[in-house]
N, C-alpha and C positions, 0 to 999 in steps of 0.2 A: 076457354075460349078457344076455337079451332085455329089450325095453323092459317089456313086461308084468311079467315077473318081477322086474325091477328095481324097478319101483314098489312090488311087493308086499313086498320085502325092505326097501326104504328105509323104507316103511311109513306110509301115513297112518293105520294100525291097528296096526303093529308098532313097539316102541320100538329105537330104536338103543341104547340103554343097558341093560344088565341089572345090577341092583343086587344085591351079595352082600356076604359078610363081608370080602373082600378089598378091596372098594370103601371099606367103612367104615374099615378100617385106613388106605386111602391117603388118604381125606379129613382123617383126624386128622393123618397125617404132613405133610398140606400146610400145616398151620395156622401153622407159624413160618416159612415161605419168605417172605423179603422181597419184596413186590409190586413194587417199583421195580427189582429187580434180575432180573426173571423174563425167561427167554427160552425160547419154547415148545420143548418136546422132540419133539412130534409134528406139531403144526401149523406152517404157515409163518407169517413174522412178521406177515403181511397179515391172515391168518384169526386169529392170536392177538389182534391190535389189534381186530378187528371182536368176537371173543367178548369181550373186556372191556366195549367198548361196549354191547353188547347186554344183558349181564348187569346193568350198571351202571343200565340202564333199566329192566329187569324186576325188580331187586332193589336200589333205592338204598338207601343209607344214609340214616337219618332219627335216631329216637330209639333204633333199634336199628342194629345193624352191617349193612352192606350186602354185595353178593357180592365186592366186590375186599377189602373189610376181611376177609373169611373166606378169602381166597384160593381162592375158588370157579374161577375161570378156570384157575388152575394144576390144580387138582384134575382138572377135565375134560381138560385136556391129559394128565395123567400117568395117568389112567383109559386113554385111548386108547392111549397109548404102553406101558403096563406090564400092562393087565389085559385090554382087549378082544381079541379073536381077529381074524384077519387079513379076515374077511368083515364085520364090524362096522367095522372101521376103514375099509375101502374105502366102505362104505355112508356112514359119517360125512364122509369126504373127498368124496364126490359131492355130499351135500346141502350142504356148505361152499362147494364150487365153484359148486353152482347158486345159493347165496344171493349170493355174489360177483359172478356174471354179472348176477344181477337188480339187484344195488346198481349195477353200471356201466351198465345200460340205463336205470334210473331217474334218475340223477344225472350221467350222462355223466363219470364220474371212478372211480377205484378206491377200493375199501373203506377202503384203509389211508389215504386223504385225507380220509375222511368225517367230519362233525361230529357230535355228539350228536343236534341236530335232524336230519339226515339219516336216523340209524339209527332215531330214534323214528318217523319217519314212514313208514319201511320195516316197522318191527315193527306198527304199527298197521293197515297194508294187509293184513298176512297174519294176525296173530293175532286181529284183530278182522273177519276175513271172514265173511260170511254163510254158512250151509250150502250155499247154491245156488254161490256161488264156490268154496267147499273142493271141491265135487263136480266142478266144473269144472277145477281143479287136476289131479284125478285122471286125468278123462277125457283131458286133453292127451298124458299120456303113454301111454294105452292105444288113442288113435284115430287118431293121426298117422302110423301105418305100417299097411301091410297085415299082418294078422295072421299070414298064410302067408310073409311074406318080410322079416322083421324083420332090421335090423342088430344083430348083438350087441354093437358097440361104440359105439352111439349113445349121446348124453349124454340124462340124464332133464332133463324140461322144468324151466326155470328157475323158474317160479312154483310148480309142485308140489314142486320141492327146496328153495326157500327156506321155503315153509311149513313142510315137514317138519323142516328145521334149525331153526328159530325154534320148534317146538313140543318137539322133544326138548331143546333147551337150557333152555327155562322148565321143562320137566319135572324135569329133574336138577338144575337150579339150585335149585328149590324144595326137592328132596330134600335136597340137600347144605346148604342153608341150616337145614332143621329138624333135621337130624341132627349139625350141627357142636356141638362141645362147648360154645363160647361161648354159642350160643341156647338149647341144651338145659339149661344151669345156671344161665343169667341173665336168660333171656327168657321161656321156657316154665314151666309148672309142673314143678318139679324136686324130688323127695323121693329122695334116695338109700338112705334105709332105710325102705320103704313100712311102713305100720302095719297096724291091724286091717281087715277087710274091713268096709265099712259100705256096705250096698245102697241105703239111702234118705236119704243125706246130701244136704244142698242143695249145689248147683254154686257157689253163692257161697261157701260155708263151705270148700270143698275145691278150691282152686287158682285161686280168684277168676275162674272162666270160662275160664281159659288151658287149651290143648291140654297133655296131661300129656307130658313128656319121658320117651321109653323108656329 
């Protein structure tokens, strides 16, 4: 895969995850898996460790359950193992490897040895990047080789891949959190038997300004 196509596929504009009914079913099946016994089925142990740390920072437990309370790391790993096609798996691993290299470059240690503070620092670097910085990440993958003589085996740029990895995890993590049974029934506005259609009701009267669980 050529570098320009790799960037297009891994996508600063294209999602690694495609959410459908099978993903919803898988999400619910992951809710009862004991978190402390988890061993990734698709990811390496190092990538699994990083995934948990990242999601704990993006979706921490507070007065509502956090990512690990809802087994969202297990869901993402199972999704890639059981639902995603080969191309999507490859793209996810490419971005996960890029994040791992970026972590090693930033802290001079493997991501499996990283602290929460280390991951928080790297998350801020990429997810709070300016539009100009994001554009620069993309250009690093498209301008470092001659367009007529590209190496199809070349790795994607560490910064661009890490940015894509974190953006994808944040997106699917929030989706999984909002669509989990626990959040849908106990945190969001949940009405198992919707009543009559009231077009002009007060938002304070219906749901207390909470988003409605689908």
